[in-house]
Every structure is written in C-alpha cells, then in structure tokens.
C-alpha positions as CSV (number, residue, x, y, z in Angstrom):
1,X,137.8,129.3,121.2
2,X,141.3,129.8,121.5
3,X,141.6,126.1,121.2
4,X,139.8,125.8,118.2
5,X,142.1,128.4,116.9
6,X,145.2,127.0,117.6
7,X,143.9,123.8,115.7
8,X,143.5,125.8,112.6
9,X,146.9,126.9,112.9
10,X,148.7,123.5,112.8
11,X,149.1,120.9,110.2
12,X,146.1,118.7,111.5
13,X,143.4,121.1,110.8
14,X,142.6,119.2,107.4
15,X,142.5,115.9,108.6
16,X,140.3,116.9,111.4
17,X,137.8,118.9,109.2
18,X,137.7,115.8,106.9
19,X,136.6,113.7,109.8
20,X,134.3,116.2,111.2
21,X,132.6,116.2,107.6
22,X,132.7,112.5,107.4
23,X,130.9,111.9,110.8
24,X,128.0,114.6,109.9
25,X,127.5,112.9,106.7
26,X,127.2,109.6,108.1
27,X,124.9,110.9,110.8
28,X,122.9,112.6,108.1
29,X,122.5,109.2,106.1
30,X,121.3,107.4,109.0
31,X,118.8,110.2,110.8
32,X,116.6,112.3,108.8
33,X,114.9,115.4,109.9
34,X,112.8,117.7,107.7
35,X,110.4,120.7,108.2
36,X,107.2,120.7,106.0
37,X,106.2,124.3,105.9
38,X,103.7,123.9,103.4
39,X,100.3,125.1,104.3
40,X,98.6,121.9,103.5
41,X,101.3,119.8,104.7
42,X,102.0,118.6,101.1
43,X,105.3,116.8,102.4
44,X,103.7,115.0,105.4
45,X,102.4,111.6,105.3
46,X,99.0,110.8,107.2
47,X,99.3,108.7,110.2
48,X,97.4,105.6,108.8
49,X,99.9,105.9,105.6
50,X,103.0,105.9,107.8
51,X,101.4,102.9,109.8
52,X,100.6,101.0,106.7
53,X,104.1,101.1,105.3
54,X,105.7,100.3,108.7
55,X,104.0,96.8,108.1
56,X,105.5,96.1,104.9
57,X,107.7,92.9,105.3
58,X,108.7,92.3,101.4
59,X,109.8,94.6,99.0
60,X,107.7,96.3,96.8
61,X,108.4,97.7,93.4
62,X,106.6,100.5,91.5
63,X,107.0,101.3,88.1
64,X,105.7,104.7,86.9
65,X,104.8,105.1,83.1
66,X,105.5,108.6,82.9
67,X,109.0,109.0,81.4
68,X,109.5,110.9,78.3
69,X,108.7,114.4,76.6
70,X,105.4,115.6,78.1
71,X,103.8,119.0,78.5
72,X,104.7,120.7,81.6
73,X,101.7,119.6,83.5
74,X,102.5,116.0,83.3
75,X,106.1,116.7,83.9
76,X,104.9,118.1,87.0
77,X,102.9,115.2,87.7
78,X,106.0,113.0,87.2
79,X,108.1,115.0,89.7
80,X,105.3,115.1,92.2
81,X,104.9,111.2,91.8
82,X,108.8,110.7,92.6
83,X,108.4,113.0,95.4
84,X,105.7,111.2,97.0
85,X,107.5,107.8,96.5
86,X,110.5,109.1,98.1
87,X,108.4,110.3,101.2
88,X,107.4,106.5,101.2
89,X,111.0,105.5,101.0
90,X,111.5,107.6,104.1
91,X,109.6,105.1,106.0
92,X,110.2,101.7,104.2
93,X,113.4,102.3,103.8
94,X,114.8,99.7,100.9
95,X,111.8,97.6,101.1
96,X,110.0,100.1,98.5
97,X,111.7,100.7,95.1
98,X,110.4,102.5,92.2
99,X,111.8,103.4,88.9
100,X,110.3,105.6,85.6
101,X,109.6,103.6,82.3
102,X,108.7,105.0,78.9
103,X,105.7,103.5,77.4
104,X,107.4,103.3,74.0
105,X,110.3,101.0,75.6
106,X,110.0,97.2,74.9
107,X,109.3,94.8,78.0
108,X,112.5,93.3,78.7
109,X,113.3,90.3,76.6
110,X,110.4,91.0,74.1
111,X,109.3,93.3,71.4
112,X,106.2,94.3,73.1
113,X,105.9,98.0,73.8
114,X,105.1,98.5,77.5
115,X,102.2,100.9,76.2
116,X,100.6,97.5,74.5
117,X,100.8,95.8,77.6
118,X,99.2,98.5,79.6
119,X,96.3,98.7,76.9
120,X,95.8,95.3,77.4
121,X,95.5,95.5,81.3
122,X,92.6,97.9,80.5
123,X,94.6,101.1,81.1
124,X,94.1,103.1,78.3
125,X,96.2,106.2,77.5
126,X,94.9,109.9,77.0
127,X,95.1,111.2,73.7
128,X,96.4,114.4,74.8
129,X,96.8,117.5,72.6
130,X,100.2,119.1,73.3
131,X,101.6,122.4,71.9
132,X,105.0,122.2,70.3
133,X,107.0,124.8,68.0
134,X,106.0,123.0,64.9
135,X,102.1,123.5,66.2
136,X,99.7,121.3,67.8
137,X,100.5,117.5,68.0
138,X,98.5,114.6,69.5
139,X,100.4,112.7,72.0
140,X,99.5,109.4,74.0
141,X,99.9,109.6,77.7
142,X,100.1,106.6,80.2
143,X,99.4,108.0,83.6
144,X,99.9,104.8,85.5
145,X,101.8,103.1,87.8
146,X,102.1,99.3,88.7
147,X,102.6,98.2,92.0
148,X,104.5,94.8,92.4
149,X,104.2,93.1,95.7
150,X,105.1,89.2,95.7
151,X,103.4,87.6,92.6
152,X,100.7,90.2,92.9
153,X,100.4,93.5,90.6
154,X,97.9,96.4,91.3
155,X,97.4,99.3,88.9
156,X,97.4,102.8,89.9
157,X,95.8,105.5,87.9
158,X,97.6,108.8,88.8
159,X,95.3,110.7,86.9
160,X,91.5,109.7,86.6
161,X,90.3,112.4,83.6
162,X,90.2,111.7,80.0
163,X,90.2,115.1,78.5
164,X,92.3,116.2,75.5
165,X,93.0,119.1,77.2
166,X,94.3,119.2,81.1
167,X,93.8,122.0,83.3
168,X,96.3,122.9,86.2
169,X,93.1,122.4,88.6
170,X,92.8,118.6,87.6
171,X,96.6,118.0,87.6
172,X,96.4,119.5,91.2
173,X,93.6,117.5,92.5
174,X,95.5,114.3,90.9
175,X,98.7,115.1,93.0
176,X,96.2,115.7,96.1
177,X,94.7,112.0,95.8
178,X,98.4,110.4,95.1
179,X,99.2,109.4,98.6
180,X,96.1,107.7,98.9
181,X,96.2,106.1,95.5
182,X,99.7,104.5,96.2
183,X,98.6,103.5,100.1
184,X,95.4,102.0,99.1
185,X,97.2,99.8,96.3
186,X,99.7,98.5,98.9
187,X,97.1,98.1,101.5
188,X,94.8,96.0,99.3
189,X,98.1,94.0,98.0
190,X,99.2,92.9,101.4
191,X,95.9,91.9,102.6
192,X,95.6,88.3,103.8
193,X,92.0,88.3,104.2
194,X,89.4,90.0,102.2
195,X,86.0,91.5,103.5
196,X,83.1,89.2,103.1
197,X,80.5,90.9,100.9
198,X,77.0,89.8,100.2
199,X,75.1,90.7,96.9
200,X,71.6,90.6,97.5
201,X,69.2,88.5,95.5
202,X,65.5,87.2,95.6
203,X,63.8,90.6,95.0
204,X,64.4,90.9,91.2
205,X,68.3,92.1,91.5
206,X,70.1,91.7,88.1
207,X,72.6,88.9,87.8
208,X,73.3,89.1,84.1
209,X,75.9,91.0,82.1
210,X,74.7,94.4,83.6
211,X,76.5,94.1,86.6
212,X,79.6,92.7,84.9
213,X,81.7,95.7,85.8
214,X,80.7,96.0,89.3
215,X,81.3,92.4,90.0
216,X,84.4,91.6,88.1
217,X,86.2,94.6,88.1
218,X,85.0,96.4,91.4
219,X,84.1,94.0,93.9
220,X,85.9,90.7,93.0
221,X,89.5,92.1,93.0
222,X,89.4,93.2,96.4
223,X,86.4,91.5,98.3
224,X,85.4,88.0,98.9
225,X,82.0,88.2,97.0
226,X,79.0,85.7,97.9
227,X,75.4,85.9,96.7
228,X,72.6,85.8,99.5
229,X,69.0,85.1,99.2
230,X,67.0,87.1,101.4
231,X,64.1,85.0,100.6
232,X,65.4,81.9,101.4
233,X,67.8,82.9,104.4
234,X,66.6,84.7,107.8
235,X,69.8,85.6,109.1
236,X,73.0,87.2,107.5
237,X,76.0,85.7,109.2
238,X,78.2,88.0,111.1
239,X,81.1,87.2,109.1
240,X,79.6,89.4,106.2
241,X,80.6,93.1,106.3
242,X,78.5,94.4,104.0
243,X,75.4,93.9,102.1
244,X,75.2,95.2,98.4
245,X,71.7,95.7,97.2
246,X,71.6,96.8,93.2
247,X,68.0,97.7,91.7
248,X,65.3,95.2,93.0
249,X,62.4,95.2,91.3
250,X,60.0,92.9,93.6
251,X,58.2,93.7,96.8
252,X,60.2,92.9,100.2
253,X,58.4,90.9,102.8
254,X,58.6,91.7,106.8
255,X,60.7,88.7,107.0
256,X,63.2,89.9,104.5
257,X,63.2,93.4,106.0
258,X,64.0,91.8,109.4
259,X,67.0,90.1,108.0
260,X,68.3,93.4,106.7
261,X,67.4,95.1,109.7
262,X,69.1,92.7,112.2
263,X,72.3,92.5,110.1
264,X,72.4,96.1,110.4
265,X,71.7,96.0,114.3
266,X,74.7,93.3,114.4
267,X,77.1,95.7,112.9
268,X,76.5,94.7,109.1
269,X,76.8,97.7,106.6
270,X,74.6,98.6,103.7
271,X,75.2,100.0,100.3
272,X,72.1,100.2,98.4
273,X,71.4,101.4,94.7
274,X,67.4,101.5,94.5
275,X,65.0,102.4,91.9
276,X,61.5,103.3,93.6
277,X,60.0,103.9,90.3
278,X,59.4,101.7,87.3
279,X,61.1,103.5,84.2
280,X,63.2,101.9,81.7
281,X,64.9,102.8,78.4
282,X,63.6,99.8,76.7
283,X,60.0,100.7,76.9
284,X,61.1,104.3,76.0
285,X,62.6,103.1,72.6
286,X,59.6,100.8,71.8
287,X,56.8,103.1,72.2
288,X,58.8,106.4,72.5
289,X,57.0,107.0,75.8
290,X,56.9,105.4,78.9
291,X,54.8,106.1,82.4
292,X,57.1,106.2,85.6
293,X,55.0,104.5,88.4
294,X,56.0,103.3,91.8
295,X,57.3,99.5,92.2
296,X,55.9,99.1,95.4
297,X,59.4,97.7,97.2
298,X,57.7,98.4,100.4
299,X,61.0,99.5,102.0
300,X,59.7,103.0,103.1
301,X,59.4,102.3,106.5
302,X,62.6,100.6,107.0
303,X,64.5,103.6,105.2
304,X,62.5,106.0,107.3
305,X,63.7,104.5,110.8
306,X,67.4,104.5,109.5
307,X,66.7,108.6,108.8
308,X,65.9,108.6,105.0
309,X,63.2,108.7,102.6
310,X,63.2,108.0,98.8
311,X,60.4,110.0,97.2
312,X,57.8,109.1,94.5
313,X,59.5,111.6,91.8
314,X,61.9,112.2,89.4
315,X,64.9,114.6,89.3
316,X,65.2,116.4,85.8
317,X,68.7,118.5,85.5
318,X,69.8,120.7,82.6
319,X,73.1,119.5,83.4
320,X,72.7,116.3,81.9
321,X,73.8,113.5,79.2
322,X,73.2,113.1,75.6
323,X,70.4,111.1,74.0
324,X,70.0,110.6,70.1
325,X,66.8,112.3,68.8
326,X,65.0,112.3,65.7
327,X,64.3,116.1,65.5
328,X,63.0,116.5,62.0
329,X,61.2,112.9,61.7
330,X,63.6,112.1,58.6
331,X,65.5,109.3,60.2
332,X,68.8,111.6,60.9
333,X,69.3,111.8,64.6
334,X,71.0,114.4,66.3
335,X,72.4,114.0,70.0
336,X,70.6,116.6,72.6
337,X,70.7,116.8,76.3
338,X,68.4,114.4,77.9
339,X,67.0,115.8,81.3
340,X,66.2,112.4,82.6
341,X,69.7,111.4,82.4
342,X,71.3,113.9,85.3
343,X,74.8,114.5,85.9
344,X,75.4,114.6,89.7
345,X,78.4,115.8,92.2
346,X,78.6,116.8,95.7
347,X,79.5,120.2,97.1
348,X,79.9,118.9,100.7
349,X,83.6,117.8,100.1
350,X,83.2,114.3,101.8
351,X,86.2,112.0,101.3
352,X,83.8,109.7,99.3
353,X,83.8,112.4,96.4
354,X,87.0,114.1,96.9
355,X,88.2,115.1,93.6
356,X,85.6,112.9,91.8
357,X,84.1,114.0,88.7
358,X,80.5,113.9,87.4
359,X,78.3,110.6,88.3
360,X,75.7,109.6,85.7
361,X,72.2,108.8,86.5
362,X,69.0,107.3,84.8
363,X,65.4,108.2,85.9
364,X,66.6,109.2,89.5
365,X,64.5,109.7,92.5
366,X,65.1,112.2,95.0
367,X,66.1,111.6,98.8
368,X,64.8,113.4,101.9
369,X,66.2,113.3,105.2
370,X,63.9,112.6,108.2
371,X,64.6,112.8,112.0
372,X,66.3,109.8,113.4
373,X,67.9,110.4,116.9
374,X,71.7,109.9,116.7
375,X,72.1,109.6,112.9
376,X,74.7,111.9,111.0
377,X,73.4,112.5,107.4
378,X,75.8,113.6,104.8
379,X,74.5,114.2,101.2
380,X,76.9,112.5,98.7
381,X,75.5,113.4,95.3
382,X,72.8,116.2,94.4
383,X,71.7,117.9,91.4
384,X,73.0,121.3,89.9
385,X,71.4,124.4,90.5
386,X,69.3,124.1,87.4
387,X,67.1,121.0,88.1
388,X,63.7,120.1,89.1
389,X,61.3,117.6,90.6
390,X,58.1,116.0,89.0
391,X,55.6,114.0,90.7
392,X,54.5,110.6,89.9
393,X,53.0,108.7,87.8
394,X,54.4,110.8,85.1
395,X,54.4,110.3,81.4
396,X,57.9,110.4,80.0
397,X,58.1,111.1,76.2
398,X,60.8,110.8,73.7
399,X,59.1,114.1,71.8
400,X,60.2,116.3,74.9
401,X,63.6,117.1,73.7
402,X,62.6,117.9,70.2
403,X,61.5,121.2,71.6
404,X,64.1,123.1,74.1
405,X,63.2,122.8,78.0
406,X,61.6,125.7,79.5
407,X,64.6,126.8,81.7
408,X,62.5,128.7,83.8
409,X,61.1,125.6,85.4
410,X,64.6,124.5,86.4
411,X,64.9,126.5,89.3
412,X,65.8,124.1,92.1
413,X,69.4,123.3,93.4
414,X,71.1,120.7,95.2
415,X,68.2,117.9,95.2
416,X,69.8,115.0,97.2
417,X,69.9,111.6,95.4
418,X,72.6,109.9,97.4
419,X,73.3,109.9,101.2
420,X,75.6,108.7,103.9
421,X,74.0,107.8,107.3
422,X,76.3,107.2,110.2
423,X,75.4,106.2,113.8
424,X,73.5,104.1,116.3
425,X,70.5,103.1,114.4
426,X,67.5,101.5,116.2
427,X,65.7,98.5,114.9
428,X,62.4,98.8,112.8
429,X,61.0,95.9,114.8
430,X,61.6,97.4,118.1
431,X,58.6,96.8,120.3
432,X,56.7,95.1,117.4
433,X,58.3,91.8,117.2
434,X,55.7,89.5,116.4
435,X,56.3,85.5,117.4
436,X,56.8,84.2,114.2
437,X,59.6,86.6,113.3
438,X,60.9,85.7,116.9
439,X,61.0,81.9,116.3
440,X,62.5,82.2,113.1
441,X,65.6,84.1,114.5
442,X,65.8,81.7,117.5
443,X,65.7,78.8,114.9
444,X,69.2,80.3,113.4
445,X,70.4,80.9,116.6
446,X,70.3,84.8,116.6
447,X,68.6,86.6,119.3
448,X,66.7,89.8,118.3
449,X,68.8,92.9,118.8
450,X,66.9,96.1,119.3
451,X,69.8,98.8,119.0
452,X,72.9,98.7,117.0
453,X,75.8,97.1,119.0
454,X,78.3,99.7,117.7
455,X,78.3,102.7,115.6
456,X,77.6,101.8,112.1
457,X,77.1,103.3,108.4
458,X,75.1,102.9,105.1
459,X,74.7,104.4,102.0
460,X,71.7,105.0,100.3
461,X,71.6,106.0,96.3
462,X,68.3,106.4,94.8
463,X,69.2,104.9,91.4
464,X,70.1,101.5,90.3
465,X,71.6,102.2,87.0
466,X,74.5,104.3,88.7
467,X,76.2,100.8,89.6
468,X,75.3,99.0,86.7
469,X,76.7,99.1,83.0
470,X,75.1,99.1,79.6
471,X,75.2,96.2,77.0
472,X,76.2,97.0,73.3
473,X,77.0,94.3,70.8
474,X,76.4,91.6,73.5
475,X,79.5,93.2,75.2
476,X,79.4,95.1,78.6
477,X,80.6,98.5,78.6
478,X,82.7,100.2,81.3
479,X,80.2,101.5,84.2
480,X,79.2,105.2,83.8
481,X,79.5,104.9,80.0
482,X,76.5,106.0,78.1
483,X,75.6,103.4,75.4
484,X,73.9,106.0,73.1
485,X,77.0,108.3,72.8
486,X,79.6,105.4,72.8
487,X,82.1,105.8,70.0
488,X,80.8,109.4,69.1
489,X,82.5,112.7,69.7
490,X,79.9,113.0,72.9
491,X,81.4,109.8,74.4
492,X,82.8,110.4,78.1
493,X,83.4,108.0,80.9
494,X,81.6,109.3,83.7
495,X,82.8,108.7,87.5
496,X,80.3,106.1,88.4
497,X,83.0,103.3,89.0
498,X,85.0,105.7,91.2
499,X,82.2,106.6,93.1
500,X,81.0,103.1,93.8
501,X,84.7,102.1,95.0
502,X,85.0,105.0,97.1
503,X,81.6,104.0,98.7
504,X,83.0,100.6,99.5
505,X,86.7,102.0,100.4
506,X,85.0,104.2,102.9
507,X,82.5,101.5,104.5
508,X,85.1,98.7,104.7
509,X,88.6,100.1,104.5
510,X,90.2,98.9,107.7
511,X,93.3,100.7,107.4
512,X,91.6,104.1,107.8
513,X,93.1,105.7,104.6
514,X,90.3,108.5,104.5
515,X,92.7,110.7,106.3
516,X,94.9,110.8,103.3
517,X,92.2,111.0,100.6
518,X,90.9,114.2,102.7
519,X,94.2,116.2,101.7
520,X,93.3,119.1,99.7
521,X,96.1,121.1,97.7
522,X,95.9,124.8,97.2
523,X,96.7,125.7,93.5
524,X,98.7,129.1,93.6
525,X,98.1,130.3,90.0
526,X,99.9,133.5,88.7
527,X,97.5,136.4,87.9
528,X,97.5,136.6,84.0
529,X,96.6,140.1,84.0
530,X,99.2,141.0,86.5
531,X,101.5,139.0,84.6
532,X,101.0,141.0,81.1
533,X,101.1,144.3,83.0
534,X,104.4,143.8,84.9
535,X,106.2,141.3,82.6
536,X,109.3,143.7,81.9
537,X,109.6,144.6,85.9
538,X,109.7,141.2,86.8
539,X,112.1,140.4,83.7
540,X,114.6,142.9,85.0
541,X,114.1,141.7,88.6
542,X,115.0,138.2,88.0
543,X,117.6,138.8,84.9
544,X,119.4,142.4,85.8
545,X,119.1,142.2,89.5
546,X,121.3,139.1,90.1
547,X,124.0,140.5,87.7
548,X,124.2,143.8,89.6
549,X,124.5,142.2,92.9
550,X,127.4,140.3,91.7
551,X,129.1,143.4,90.3
552,X,128.0,145.2,93.6
553,X,129.6,142.3,95.5
554,X,133.0,142.5,93.6
555,X,133.2,145.9,93.9
556,X,132.8,146.2,97.7
557,X,135.0,142.8,98.0
558,X,138.0,144.7,96.1
559,X,137.5,148.2,98.4
560,X,137.6,146.1,101.3
561,X,140.9,144.3,100.1
562,X,142.5,147.6,99.1
563,X,141.7,149.0,102.3
564,X,143.1,146.0,104.4
565,X,146.2,145.9,102.6
566,X,146.9,149.4,102.0
567,X,147.1,149.8,105.8
568,X,149.7,146.9,106.1
C-alpha cells in the first residue's frame, strides 16, 4: 500500500494509470463475462443454439425491418431483436452481422421500396392502429427479418399475429420465441442434407391444389419430399425419416398397414391428419344438409396398438369460426358462428403449441387415449370449455344456426383432437404375421421387426382439413384461411400452418432447438389501479427525490470542506 501511495506522489502516476486502463479495456474487449439475473434467463442462450452458432463457417447477414417511428410495443420488439442478435454475436463474433432497415427506404440501386419487396415474398404488413397526438392513425408495420447465408435467404416472422391492436402479452410471447425463430432459420440455411419425407398416396389422399400450401410452402422448402404409394410398394426405405398422411378416403388393406407398421418399428415417424367420418361442405352447399358416416378406413387396430383411438363422433364447439347463413330466407346472408368449425388450442404448454394461436378445424372427430405399455401421450389440441360430442351417423343441417344453439348442451371441456405419442411402440403384427406377409417383406430384403428399434414418436390429428387449404377463384388460399370469410371483416388467418410446421420441426429437427422454443418470459405489468391511486407519490419519488439528494450531497460536501480547512 505504501508503494502504491509513493507512485501517486511521483510524476509517473498518470502514465501508469493510462497503461492500466488500456490493459483493462483490451482484456474486456477480448474476454466477456456477464451474469444473467433474470428469473427466466432471458439473456442466456440455450445449449442447442450455442452449438448451432459455433458451427457457422460463413458470414450470416440479418436485415430487420423494424426501423422507424412505431408504437412503444414494436419499439420494444425492435430493441429485443437487437439484443438477441447481439447475444448471437457473442458466440459467432464477426460471422454474424445485422442492421435495421426502414420498409419505406428504397432497395439499393433501385426505386423499389423494401416494403414492396417483402410483400412480393408473401411477407405482408400488419395494418396497425397507432395513437398519435393528432388522433388515431393506420400504420403499416413489417415485423420481419431476412437471414442471408451464402446465396440463400430465409424469412423470419418476429410477430406471428395479424391484429390491428397488439397486446403486451402477444408481444411478450413474440420475444420469448425470438431465439428459436432465428436459430431455426440459421439451422435450415446451413443444412447440407434435407430430411427425406414421404407423402402417402394410394388411399384417396389429395394430390391437387388443396395441398398447395402444405407442399410448396411448408414441406418443399425444408424437406426432400417424395410421393409414396402404399398400395404398390410394401416397404418404405429407411432413408425416409417421416411419413405424412393427409385425409385418406379409401380403406387400408392389411398389407398397407404392415408397411406403415414396419416403417415405425424401424424408426420412421408418422404425421397423420385423418378424417374418420365422411362429411364435406360440398354436399352441405348443394342440399343444405349432409349425413356424417364412417369412411371405413380400417386403421382402428393399428392406431389402437400405438395408444390412440379416433372416435365415431363429431366435436361441436361454441368457440368456432364463421359461416354465411340465409337467416330470413331472402337471399341476404349473415355471418354466424358454425359449431362444426371448431377453433382449437392447447393448455398443456408443449413446445409444439408454445405461443401458438387458434387452429381451425372442420367436422373434427375426437380422440381417446388407450393403454399402451411404455408410450407417453400428450394432448396437442383440444376443445374449449364449451363443447360437446355428437354420435354418428348424424344429420348436419345448414338450418341449425338459424336458431341460436342451446348453450346448456355445450358443457364438455378439453375434448382431445390431436395427440403426440412417444416411446417404444410394439408391432400390431407381433405373433400374428401371416406367411404371405413374411414372404412379401423378405422379397424386399426387409426382415420383420416386432418392437421399435429405438424410442420413436408420432402425431395423430383427427381432422384432415387442418393441413389443407381452400380454393377460391381457382387460386389456393393460405392454410387455415376460411374461404367463406375471406375478404370480409371476419377474415382471420388461423395458426394451422404454424401448427403443421411445429409438428414437423418437433419430429425431424436434428438440432434439438425445442429447448429454445420452450422459453417463457414473465410479463411484469403495472397494476393500473395502484398506478392511478399512487400517481402523485411516485412522481414525487422519481422527480423530487433525486433533486433533494443532490442538494443534500452539496450541503454535506460543503460542510466537510469547511470543517477540514477550518482546522487547517
């Protein structure tokens, strides 16, 4: 201590101090250490995200289109985006660059606005209501980012909602998903091999424009998609990772079920969207009524062995979408809730449904779980607290909604319609394989497997329409869009596409980014009643108290100086 004191009494104290500060700054620039004191570890990246970022070998450029004068919620979202990408840079260093761009700015070297370019890519703005001093104003906000890697570009949706008024809870959910969205985009860009996915055909599955959005905008961009006819090929090669089946209409033979069963036993995953009952809107529009009856798909025993059963019923829900009805019989249509178009959500908080909006269904069956040793079951979608089940065959009439539904009948809650099954499945054909089936497998060089070779998972959804899109004026609409309300004030893009994408990510994502998606931020809001009652008190505390402290410090400082120098 004496040596230190002697240094500061010499003329060398200033150069030594400057050298020490320079060394400390250099060390701080090279080595970073921070403590995340938030309860939800908001500023701590998950281990899979860190592992992914460390694999980057080429620069990644991120353009965020949240530059400009926005309401406070979107300013906060922009700030959170910058903070999250700065966290990414702590791992990647200079290999990740990002900048904020105004959608009103022209693209470099052209007269085209960035906003127009985003719309051309299918990234449409939110028509936001913002409150200004002059009154209310409509404002277009593009909550998107573009991630550039080599010659490829991946869009990132920073806010998945589409409402004109945004709540703090919705923005908080968007912030919680931000790490996953950017990490998932980077993961898909740097993949050298896409997972091979089979789309099942041969049993009446749609192959037309009704699956355009599923095929072109969900499957093809991220997966190597092939059609696979179960009726002609008895073995699905092990190179396929997933079998997708959408709304089959024809019965499955034992040979076809064996093909599916052995694919599962060898580690293949299933994503099934199945309508067990025949009930279509085309028949309802023609006759104004339709009878819902069993298609006879013959899949009950296979699904039962895996731990689930699709029931011969329909789910009706007071939480439902709209349909136009001729209420007075004069040709003037009104939009009324149609209980056969239920809107589903999940209350179990699984990562597939994390921060997911409502998912729209049509003529949906319920699902029951059954005993299956070693199989874990998770409900992904279920009805609202005001729902019911009706047995089939049932007559569905367009006249039903002319009269308001009897609410006392809608007392059931959380009726399952989509389920995740995980574990080691056992073959349906264990101890019952016929010689013909055995010979068929042997002819393709595939031996019979009685139990799953490793833990596996599958997702079963009791509605084929969830994964399909409607057609209007010979053009496909986005998945989850109601064609009857399209272009009206009741139009709303439901989260069907996000649900399907999340199912695919959970089943096939090799990076294990589910941990990043499972993050949840606690929203700390001020109590509006206390805020009103204690407004004056907190204003004084925040304005007057700092001034008083400065005055108090000045008085104490002057008193100490006078006391010191008066003694001298």
